[in-house]
N, C-alpha and C positions, 0 to 999 in steps of 0.2 A: 856473516850477519849483516854487516854494513852494505855488502852488495846486494843482500835481499831487500834491505831497507830502501836502497837506491832504486832498485828495479820496481817495487810497489809504488814508490812515490811517482816514478816516471809514467808508469802505467796509469795511475790515477789522473796524472796531468794530461796524458793523451786522451784518456775517455772524456775528461772535463772538456777539453778543447773541442773534441767531436761533438759533444752536446751543444757547445756553445755555437759551433759552425752551423748545426742543423737548426737550432733555434733562431739564429740570425737569418738562415737562409728562408726559412718558413715565414718568418715576419716579412721579409723583403718580397717574398712571392705574394703574401696576401696584401701588402698595402702597395708596394710599387708596381707590381705586375698583375694586379688584380683584373684589370680589363682585358689585357692580353691573354691570360691563362683562360678567363671565361670564354673569349672568343675562341681559342685553340680546342677547347674541350667541348665546344658546342652547346654553351650553356646560356646563350642569348636568347631570349625568349620575346617574340614580337606579340604585342596586344593591340588589336585594332581597336580604335576609339571612334564610337559612332557619332556622326555630325548631328548637331541640333537641326531639325527640319524647320523650313521657313514658316513664318506667322502670316495669319491672314488679317487684313486691316480693311475696314468697311469704308464707304465713300466719304464719311465724315473724319476719318483719321482714328476712329477707335479700333483697337485691336480685338478682334473678336475670337481669336484661336492663336494659342502660343504653347509654350512648353514649360514643364516642371520637373523636378528631379524625380529619378526613377532608380532605386536600389536592384542590381542585378547580379545574379550568382552565375559564374562561369567556371568551367573545369577544363583541365587537360587530361583527357582519358588516360594517356600513357602514363602520367605522372601521380594519377590518383591511386592511392593503395586500396585494395578491396576490403582490407580489415577496417578502413575508416568510413566505409560507405553507411552501415547502420548507425554510426555516430552522427554523420551529416544528416541523414534522414531524421533522426532525432531533434537535432538542432533546428531543422527545416519544419518540423512538425507535419511531416507527410510520411505515409507508408514507405517501407524500404524498397517494396517491389516497383512502386511508382518512380522512385528515385533511380534504382538499376534500368529501368526501361528507358529512362531519359538519357542515362550514360551510355547505354548500348546504341541508341541513335547518334549519339555524338561520336562514339567510337567508329560506327559505320561510315560517316563522313570523313573522319581522319582521327587517328588515335593521337596525333601530335598538334592538331590546331585547337585553338580555345573556343569553346562551343558553350553558348549560354544554355543553362538548365532551368533557371527559375527566374522570373521578373516580377518585379512590384513587391519586394521583400519589405515587410514593416520594420521599424526601427528596433524593436526588441529582438527580432531574429538576426538582423544585422549586427547588433552589439554582442550576442551571443557567439555567433561565428567569428567575429573579429577578435574576441578574447581567446579563442581556441584555433585560430588559424595556424599557428604554429604545429598543431596536431594534424593538419589537413594539407599535406602537400598536393599540389595541382588544382587547389581551389582557390578562386580569385573573386573578390567582391568589387564590382564596378559601380560608378554613378553615371548613370545615362540620362536620357529624357523620355517622357511621355507626354501626350497632348494634354493642355490645360483648356477646357472649353468654356465658352462665354457663359455668365451667369444670367445672362438675359434671355437667351433663347437656345434651343437645341441645335438647329440646323442639321438634322440627321442626315437627310437625304442630298443636302447641298455639300456639306463638309465630307462626308463620307468617312470610312475608318480604314485602320491599318490592320495587316495580317502578316503572320510569319511566312517567309518564301517557302514555298513547297519543294519538294525533291522535282516536280516536274518543271516547275519555273526555273530551277537551278540550271537545267540543261540549256536554256536559252539566256539566261540572265548571269551566268557566272563569268562570262567574258566582260560585263559591266561592273565587275567589282562585288557582286552579291554573294553572300555566303548564308548557312542556314541560320546564322545568329540574327540576320536582319529582318526588318519589318518593311513592308511595301505598301503603298497605297492600293486598296482593294476596291473601293467604290467612291464615287463622288469626286469632289475636286482633288482630294488625296491621290486619286488613282490618275485622272486626266493631267495633273502637272507634276507627277511623280518625279521626272528628272529635273525639273526646277526646285522641288521641295526638299529632295533628299540630301543635297550637299555633298560634301566629300569627306570620306573617312580619314581619320588621322592614325598614326601608329606610335606606339610607346615601345622602347625596347629595354629590357630588364636583364639583369644577370641573376642567375639561379645556380645554386650548388647542385652536387649529383643527387641529392635527396629531394630536388625540385623547391627547395625554400629560397625565398627572395634574398639576394645578397645586396643588391643596389641597383641603380640606374645606368645602363650602358654609356659610357662615354659622357657621364654626368648629365645625360639627358639631351646633350648637343644633337645627338642623331634623331631625336624624336621629330615626327612630322606631325602638326597640329591640323585638327579636323577644320573644315570650312563649312560654316553654317549654311543651310539652304536659302535660296531666294525667298523674300517676302513677297506674298501676293496681295495686291490692291484690289479690292473687290467694288463691284458696282452697287451691292446691296446697302440698305439702310437699316442699321441694327434695330432702330426703335419700330420701324415698320415690320420688319421680320418678326420681332417679338410679338407685336400686336396680331399680325396675320396668323402665327401659330396659336395663340391663345384664343381667338376667336373662332377658328376652326375647330379647335380641340372641345370649346363650349359647346359645339352641337352634337357632341357624342357619336358622330358618324365619321365614315371614312370620306375622303375628299382632298381637294388640293387648291392652293391659291397662288397664282402668278401675278406679279405687279412688274410693269416694264415702263421705263423712261422712253417716251415716244420720239425724243429727239435723237437717240443714238442706239437703242435696242438694249441699254444695260438693264440687267435685271435688278429691281429694287427690292423685292422679296418673293421666295420660292419656299413653299412647304408642302408637305404630303402627309396625311393623317390616315391611319395611325402612324406613329414614328416610335423611336425608343431612345433611351439614354445611352450616348455614345461611350460614356464611362464604362459600361458593361464589358467593352472590347478593348479598353484603354489599358496597357500594361499587361496584367494578367487578366485573362478572359474568365468572367464569371459564368462558369459552365452551365449551371442551372437555369439562369436568367436567359442565357444565350439560347439555350434548347426551347424555352417557352417562345422566345422571339421567332426562331426558325421554324417551329411547328405551328405558329398561330394561324388559324384559318382566316383571320383578318389581314394577313401578308404585310405585317409593318416593314418588311424590307423592299417593298415593291413602291418605286417612286411614282406615284400617280400624276405628279406634275409633268412628267416627260414621258411616262409609259403607259398611261391609261388611256386608250383610244375609245371614246364614245360617240354616238351620234351626237352632233352639236345642237340638234333641234333648232328652234327658231332663231338662235343667235347667227345661223348661217343664211339666213334670208337675204341679208344685205349683199352677199356676193351674187345672187341670183338678180337682185334689184339692179345692181351695177352693171351686170351683163347685160340686162335688158335695156337700160338706158344707153349705154356706150354703143351697143350693136343696133340701135334704133328699132328695136322691137316694141318698145312702149314708150309712151311720154308720161310724165309726173301725174298729169291730170286725167290719164285714160282710167275709165272705171269699169267695174263689173258689178253685178247685183248678187250679194252673198245672202243665201236663205238658210245658212247653217250646214248645208250638205250639197254634194256635187256628184252626179253619176257620171261615171266613166268606165267603159268596159263592162258594163253589168254590175259594177260595185259602187256603193255610195261612199264617197270621202267626205269626212266631217271637219268643221272647224272644232276648235277645243270646247268639249262639252256640248257640241251641236248649236252653239250660239250663232244666231244670225246678226251679220253686221250692216245689212243693207247696202245701199250705194257706197263702193270703196273706191278710192283711188290709191295710188302708191303710197302716198304719205301715211294715209290712214290705215292701209294694210299693215306697214311697219308699226305704228303705233299701237293699234290694237291687235296685231299679229293675227291677221285674217289669213288662215290656212287656204282658202278656196281661191283667192287671188293667186297665191304662188304655187297651188297646183296647175292652174291653168298657164300662168307664165312660165313655168318649167318646159311645158309641152311646145310652147311658141319659142323659147330660147334654144332648146335642144342640148342633148348631152354634150356634144363636142364642145360647144362655147361655154356651157357651165363648167365643164372641166378646165377649159383653158383659163378662165377667171379664177378659179379655185387654185390652180396652180401659181398664178400671179401672187396670191396672198401666202403662198408657201404650204398649202395643203397638200397631203399625199406626198410629202418630201420632209427629210430631216432639215430642221432649221440651222443646224451646226453649232448649237450651244456646247460650250465647254463642261459637258458631263457625259459620263458614259451610258450607254443603253437607250439613247433616246430614240423613240419609235416614229416612225413615218406616218402613221395613220393610214386611213384608206380613202382614196378619192376614186371611185369607180368609173371605168371608162368603157367604150364598146369592147375592147379587147378582153376587159375583166369579165364582163357578162357573156361574152361568147365562151370563154373558157369555163366559167363556173355553170352555165346553164346549156351550153351548146348553141352554136350558131343557128338562128331562125327559130330558137326554142323559149325565146323570151320576148316580151312586147313592150310597147311604149308605156304599159301601165306600172311597170317596174320604176319608171322614172318619176312617177308622181309625188312619191313619198320623199325623194330626193329634194323636191322643191321646198319642203319644210325641214330639211336637214335631218331627215330620218332615213330609213333604209340601210343600205350597206356603208353609207357614209361614216368615217370614224376620224375624229380629231382629238389632239391632246389638249390639256389647259394651256401649255406653253404656246400651241399654235394659235388658240384662240386669243390669248393676251397680245400676242404679236400682231394678229389680224386687226384687233382693237387699235393697237398702236399705230399701225399702217393707215388706218382710216383716220385717226386723230391727227396725224401730220400731214394729210393731203396725198398720201400716196408714195411715201419712200419706206421701202421694206428694209429694215436693219437686220443684220444677223444678231440673234439674242445671244448675250454673254454674261457671264458672272464676273469675270477678271478683266480689268481695263489695263493692267500692267504689272510689272514686277520690278522690285529694287535688286540690282546685281550686288551680291554680298561682297564679292572682290573688289569691284570698283566703286560702289555706293551710288551708281548712277541708276535713275529711274528709267525704265524701257517700257514705253507704251506699246500695247498690241493692237495690230490692225484687225478690223471686222468689215466683212463685205456689207455693202448696200447697193440698192438698185431703185430705180425710180420706176413706177408702174404706169402704163400707157393708159391712164385714165383721166378725164378732165377734171379740173378743180371745181367746175360747175356741178358735175356728178357728186363729188366728195361733198360739197357744200349742201346739196339736197339730202345727202344720206345723213349727215351729221345733225342737220335741223330735224330731220324724222327722229333720229335716235334721241335727241333732247327732248322731243315730244313723249317718247316712250317713259321718260323719267319724270315729265311734268304732268302728263294726264293719261298715260297708258298702263302698260301692265308692269313698269318698273318704278312705281312713285315711292317705294320703301328705300330707293337709292338717293332721295332727295338730300341734299347737304345744304344747310344755311349759308347763303352768301357765295355759293359756288355752283356755276352751270355744269351740269352733269349731263353726258349722252350715254345711253346703254341700251342694251336688248337683254331681255329674258329669253330663257330655252329650257326645253325639257328633253333628256336624253331617255328615251323609252326603254323599259327593263321588263322583259317577259317573265323574269325570275321574281319579280317583287316590286316595290313602289319605285317609281320613276326617279332619275337623277335629276337634281336641280342645277341649271346653268345661270350664270349672269356674267356679261361683259360690259366693259363701261371705260370712259375716260373722261378726264377733267383737269382744269377748266377748259370748256369747249374752246374758248377764244384763244387761249395758250396753253396747250395741254401739257401737263407735267407728269401725268401718270395714266397708265392704262392697266387694266385689271381683268383677270378671268378667275371666276370662283366656281368650282365644282363642289357639290355635296351630293354624295351618294344616297339613295334611298330617301331623298327629302321631298319629292314630289314637285310642285310647281316651283320654277326658277326664281320668281319674283318674291316668294315668301320668306326665304332663308338665305339665299345667296347674295340677293340685292343688300339686305342690310348689313352683311359682312363687308361688301365692297363700300357701302356709305361709311362705315367707320373708318376704313382704312384711308378713303379720300378725305375725311374730316381731320384725321391725325396728319396726313402728309401735307394737306394744303393750309389748313387753320392752325394746327396745334404744334407742329413739329418745331417751330421756332419761337414758340411762346415758352413762358417760364414753366418748369416741370410741374405737372399736376398729376400725382399718382392716382389720384381718384377717377380721372377721367377715362383711363384704361379699363379701370375695374368696372365702371358704369357700362362702357360700350359692350364688355364680355357679358355683363349680366343681362343688358337687353337682348343680345342675341341668343342667350341660354333660355331666357324666359319666352321668348318667340318660338324657339325650338320646342320646348316643353309644350307649349300651346298647341302647336301643329301635331305633336305625337299623341296628345290626348283626344284628337278628332278621329271619328271612325273613318277607315279608308274607303274610298269610292270603289264600288265594284266595277272592274273593267268588262268592256264589251266582249262578246265571244270572238274568238278568232275567225276572220274571213277564210273561206277556202276556195274562192272563185279561181284563183291561179292568175289573177292580173297583176299581183304585186307580191313581193316576199312576205311570207306569213310569219315571221319572227317578231314583227312589230306591229303596234297599233298607231294609228294617226294620234299625234298629242298636240299640245299647245305650247304653253310657256311655263 
């Protein structure tokens, strides 16, 4: 009996000792060897951390584009339980089929990689998922960044927007570290400076148990790699001028563009295109219905008219021909013709605007009053080759090199162009006549015309137009200026002086009087881009002050008719702000009044009955898609 009791006691002690040993070993494994075991069992999870994108800062030091917090839902497909998918869809308030589709896409890329499923979660959804995260292995909530746009203006076509990296892009971008989770600059400055703005991703290493639940940070977080923010871009734009330009153009209720440039260096002070759209529609989570309206709109709000719309520049281009005539010795400033309002060439009557007769006209009067007859005849004397040569000097027919994607060359027709289009020997000098007044096949963008005005303003130095003057390297904190091309035109200062005086006369007494600004000398030129499909497009180019130019502007308003009627007042208000009001105490009512003036003027013009166009000529001596116009 005693032997039995002793055996039972021994057995009990052995069993208790075994349990104590196992419990101690388990505690040791969980506490002392946690990192080692996690490593050996393959339970280290790497989470890429997106780098904050660089900010945009205007010429006055104001931040006009930065970042704000964005809640993102990510998954690891292999760790996600199929049974938890309906519950996760319920928490997200989306259909289970939609969630399954996103999970399938993530699994196709990699069953083991962390993939983004949903962006821009609201705080309520984040709270619900966070409370139930223990029931959702393989689900991760991250705080990332999305863009925070300026409250002053939209900058739609200038800033551009971000888009998810597509499968096609991954083939070429994977080696740069892009994954399906990433957003990439798709348009505007976001695209052009993607490499500078994106920064460098960081990495966080986590320990998870076999169920995919988070245990802790691997190595106490010492192995984590911090992300590096993208470089900040320092822009040439003036936020106040940009705001006013957008509001003035929008007040017309029409499509168009405004570009303002600093004549001293080619820096763009303002650039806008109308219609535009709210970039927040594509920020974080895309608002699909609103995006569909934008993408399918017949008004084409995605089209950047400032650098992509190439229209005949009309009479704004007459100074190119005048400069060519003066420099080549074809004419002298006081050479005259007699304008009767019409001119017969090749069996066709070419008209001044509205058939108006200007009488005896020299070059200065021809520019001020925009006499077409003078320039019809001058074009034939200068010839296509020289006209083309001087056009290229000012950057027409070529991309200017602005730091935006999608810039168009425009069109500067040459002998080769006409031979290819019509056949050698199958076109006549009559085709050149319309070119003399900036019509015909000639096409120019608002950016090209603004830079042309800037080049005249500074007496012949062409600067590469640009929106970014430099960046601040995030790693070093050093500001790095960017270099931009410049070239001097082989045109005499005497010629530029004459042209500038004539352009000043346009504003003082000619077709551009609505551009007059109190206390500021303004030089300008009106123009009309003829439109065979409706009302003509209105151009105005200018610069000011004439004696020390600080700003050059091109304004295009589509289907607005005469350039001096609506485009010139927009330019006037921009000059008044930039020269007179910018450094004065802020007066919120002045901008409102300026916009109201333009809107009232536009409403007045729209209330007038349209002028019936002359019937299309069919003599074959000139292209028949356009009629002679004026300003």
